[in-house]
MIKOLZA-206187 format. One line per field, with one value per residue (C-alpha): residue number from 0; x, y, z. Coordinates in pm, 1 decimal. Each point is the difference from the previous one (the first is absolute). Example, Ala and Ser with C-alpha at 12.3 -4.5 7.8 and 13.67 -1.06 7.14 Angstrom:
n <- [0, 1]
u <- [1230.0, 137.0]
v <- [-450.0, 344.0]
w <- [780.0, -66.0]
END
This chain:
n <- [0, 1, 2, 3, 4, 5, 6, 7, 8, 9, 10, 11, 12, 13, 14, 15, 16, 17, 18, 19, 20, 21, 22, 23, 24, 25, 26, 27, 28, 29, 30, 31, 32, 33, 34, 35, 36, 37, 38, 39, 40, 41, 42, 43, 44, 45, 46, 47, 48, 49, 50, 51, 52, 53, 54, 55, 56, 57, 58, 59, 60, 61, 62, 63, 64]
u <- [-1065.1, 180.7, 8.7, 333.6, 33.4, 232.8, 124.0, 126.3, -130.1, -168.0, 243.4, -115.6, 64.3, 235.7, 99.6, 299.9, -78.7, -2.9, -240.2, -30.0, -345.6, 10.6, -303.8, -5.1, -268.3, -5.0, -129.4, 114.8, 254.2, 12.0, 313.3, -138.4, -83.3, 92.6, 147.6, -32.7, 187.9, -72.6, 242.8, -122.2, 168.2, -187.8, -32.5, -127.2, -333.9, -38.4, 221.0, 188.0, -4.3, 360.2, -68.9, 71.3, -115.2, -349.1, -168.4, -319.7, 185.1, 18.2, 289.2, 38.7, 324.4, -14.1, 319.2, 55.3, 40.6]
v <- [1957.0, -249.5, -363.2, -177.3, -350.8, -215.6, 304.9, 170.7, 320.6, -41.7, 12.4, 125.5, -248.5, 136.3, -124.6, -233.9, -136.4, -377.9, -152.1, -351.0, -108.2, -306.8, -196.5, -293.8, -246.6, -284.0, -85.6, 240.6, -179.5, -289.8, -125.8, -8.5, 295.1, 174.3, 339.5, 144.8, 304.5, 220.3, 272.1, 313.7, 293.2, 329.2, 152.1, 330.2, -162.1, -248.5, -302.0, -287.6, -345.1, -117.8, -341.8, -274.5, -301.9, -107.1, 13.4, -129.8, -332.8, -129.4, -213.9, -217.7, -83.1, -195.7, -0.7, -204.0, 203.9]
w <- [-669.9, -225.0, 110.1, -4.3, -139.9, 206.5, 185.5, -316.2, -152.4, -341.0, -292.9, -339.0, -279.7, -264.5, -343.3, 25.0, 347.8, 40.1, 251.4, 139.8, 111.6, 224.5, 104.3, 239.3, 84.6, 247.2, 341.7, 270.3, 214.6, -246.1, -167.3, -353.9, -218.3, -320.3, -76.1, -348.3, -122.3, -298.8, -112.3, -175.8, -174.4, 28.2, -348.8, -133.4, -89.7, 286.2, 61.8, -162.7, 158.2, 35.7, 151.2, -249.3, 201.6, -111.2, 342.0, -159.8, -37.3, 355.8, 108.4, 308.4, 168.0, 325.5, 198.4, 316.1, 315.7]
END
């Protein structure tokens, strides 16, 4: 039996597909957190990172609620 992720059947990755991988961290139920997104192109030999923002360089932006 094949497990479904998020209720969807598994999808084989094919050359030319573009994927967005989003991660989020923060306190559950809290108002502060961060979501980072990386975009990938599936290639014949693996993948190419499409994201151009240097995530390794953190940035803070505090906005009043």
